[in-house]
VOGU-3710 file (C-alpha; in Angstrom, 3 decimals, decimal comma):
1> mkadilqdwr> -16,947/-186,460/107,836  -14,455/-187,165/110,657  -12,290/-184,322/109,502  -15,252/-181,937/109,547  -16,110/-183,077/113,024  -12,770/-182,623/114,340  -12,172/-179,226/112,748  -15,877/-178,133/114,057  -14,760/-179,574/117,792  -11,568/-177,447/117,573
11> snagnwksrs> -13,285/-174,361/116,414  -15,915/-174,348/119,333  -13,373/-175,302/121,875  -14,914/-174,783/125,447  -18,451/-174,491/123,976  -20,129/-177,849/124,781  -23,761/-176,607/123,116  -21,909/-175,870/119,982  -19,788/-178,979/119,983  -22,594/-181,337/120,483
21> alvlyraaqa> -24,917/-179,597/118,036  -22,339/-179,747/115,306  -21,434/-183,322/115,903  -24,963/-184,372/115,606  -25,378/-182,299/112,710  -22,369/-183,847/110,680  -23,401/-187,410/111,732  -27,090/-186,776/110,808  -26,119/-185,023/107,489  -23,941/-188,008/106,474
31> irrsrppfrw> -26,656/-190,725/107,647  -29,279/-188,759/105,632  -26,922/-188,825/102,433  -26,189/-192,512/103,034  -28,326/-195,311/101,084  -30,408/-197,667/102,783  -29,801/-199,959/104,911  -27,405/-197,399/106,710  -29,967/-194,492/106,406  -32,511/-196,864/108,191
41> lgapvvvlyv> -29,948/-197,921/110,917  -29,082/-194,165/111,548  -32,506/-192,902/111,911  -32,253/-192,447/115,486  -29,295/-190,205/115,061  -31,401/-188,080/112,825  -34,074/-188,076/115,287  -31,905/-187,137/118,110  -30,615/-184,337/115,967  -34,094/-182,862/115,432
51> lyvewalgie> -34,981/-183,479/118,829  -32,003/-182,099/120,481  -30,411/-179,476/118,193  -33,540/-178,038/116,254  -36,218/-178,569/118,993  -34,561/-177,905/122,202  -31,672/-175,530/121,146  -33,347/-173,872/118,500  -30,651/-174,268/115,771  -31,773/-174,840/112,451
61> lnlkstigpg> -29,035/-176,256/110,247  -30,606/-177,756/107,420  -29,393/-181,184/106,747  -29,524/-180,509/102,890  -27,157/-177,513/103,226  -23,682/-177,358/102,417  -21,423/-176,252/105,258  -17,543/-176,284/105,391  -15,576/-177,409/107,964  -14,642/-175,519/111,094
71> lrlyhgtglv> -18,182/-173,764/111,815  -18,152/-171,686/114,862  -21,432/-171,024/116,645  -21,486/-168,517/119,276  -24,862/-168,605/121,211  -26,635/-170,403/118,368  -30,127/-170,215/119,512  -32,299/-168,913/116,896  -30,055/-169,844/114,141  -31,821/-170,763/110,581
81> ihekavlgsn> -29,928/-171,817/107,826  -31,820/-172,642/104,387  -31,226/-176,150/102,677  -29,780/-174,495/99,666  -27,399/-172,281/101,656  -23,454/-172,704/101,304  -21,018/-171,864/103,686  -17,386/-171,911/103,323  -14,904/-173,229/105,759  -14,081/-171,526/109,273
91> cslrhcttig> -17,250/-169,268/109,247  -18,553/-167,884/112,611  -22,373/-167,288/113,127  -23,906/-165,784/116,051  -27,618/-166,180/117,480  -30,742/-165,192/115,754  -29,015/-165,298/112,205  -31,085/-166,111/109,241  -29,441/-167,277/105,966  -32,418/-167,963/103,673
101> mkngpadspt> -34,104/-167,478/100,594  -35,555/-164,375/99,032  -37,743/-165,537/96,117  -37,427/-169,152/95,457  -35,946/-172,447/97,066  -32,877/-172,027/94,836  -32,363/-168,539/95,803  -30,223/-168,855/98,902  -26,817/-167,135/99,735  -23,286/-168,517/99,066
111> igdnvdigsn> -21,083/-167,500/101,879  -17,247/-167,590/101,289  -14,341/-169,008/103,642  -13,644/-167,169/107,244  -16,758/-165,088/107,060  -17,897/-163,484/110,456  -21,539/-162,871/110,707  -22,904/-160,850/113,692  -26,037/-161,590/115,732  -29,580/-160,957/114,385
121> avllgairig> -28,004/-160,647/110,898  -30,318/-161,570/108,051  -28,840/-162,696/104,557  -31,443/-163,271/101,929  -31,406/-164,243/98,119  -28,916/-165,606/95,693  -26,042/-163,415/96,968  -22,489/-164,096/97,548  -20,574/-163,230/100,489  -16,651/-162,823/99,732
131> dhavigagav> -14,006/-164,489/101,718  -12,969/-162,845/104,958  -16,010/-160,573/105,123  -17,707/-159,481/108,042  -21,371/-158,931/108,497  -22,395/-156,721/111,448  -24,859/-157,394/113,687  -28,513/-156,562/112,737  -27,521/-156,245/109,274  -29,888/-157,244/106,465
141> vvhdvapgdv> -27,651/-158,221/103,304  -29,603/-158,561/100,131  -26,508/-157,905/97,829  -23,290/-159,390/97,296  -20,430/-158,585/99,676  -17,003/-158,252/98,304  -14,002/-160,411/99,797  -12,785/-158,492/103,105  -15,594/-156,204/103,240  -17,169/-155,270/106,555
151> vagnparsik> -20,967/-154,428/106,225  -23,526/-153,270/108,550  -27,027/-151,654/108,735  -30,462/-152,049/107,112  -30,140/-152,379/104,181  -26,220/-153,472/104,589  -23,869/-150,964/103,295  -20,320/-151,245/103,316  -18,619/-149,355/106,152  -14,881/-150,666/105,670
161> rpk> -13,509/-151,714/102,324  -10,403/-154,112/102,198  -7,053/-152,374/101,179
//
């Protein structure tokens, strides 16, 4: 947890909102996954996370989701990540992005490492986003994206393939 917090901290240099949101997220996630009595003793941190990050900032990083270290949040307001979503290391997310299910609770995206996701993007269903992919602003992604591919549009289509 400590290494993840430090990596998130460095990735969000100069952005106090993202830094504070991610520190609380990592701490609340660790507490939620712990066993009693630590879970009970840490309950105020989870409550603070919900009140500050989810309610005040409008950033819904589900505590059950799997998010790799180095997550960068740019203007995180309106951000929603489903509990079954998986994000790799060093991903970037912008405001009003939804990463969620399409047909059922286990039907959520798996996102690779170093993926850059633009604002107002929607990623739905049991799709895989490859490492180093770029999702354009406003894209609606319902199919797999190859590593290094750049996609945009509704529905998202490749606009630049990796060499």
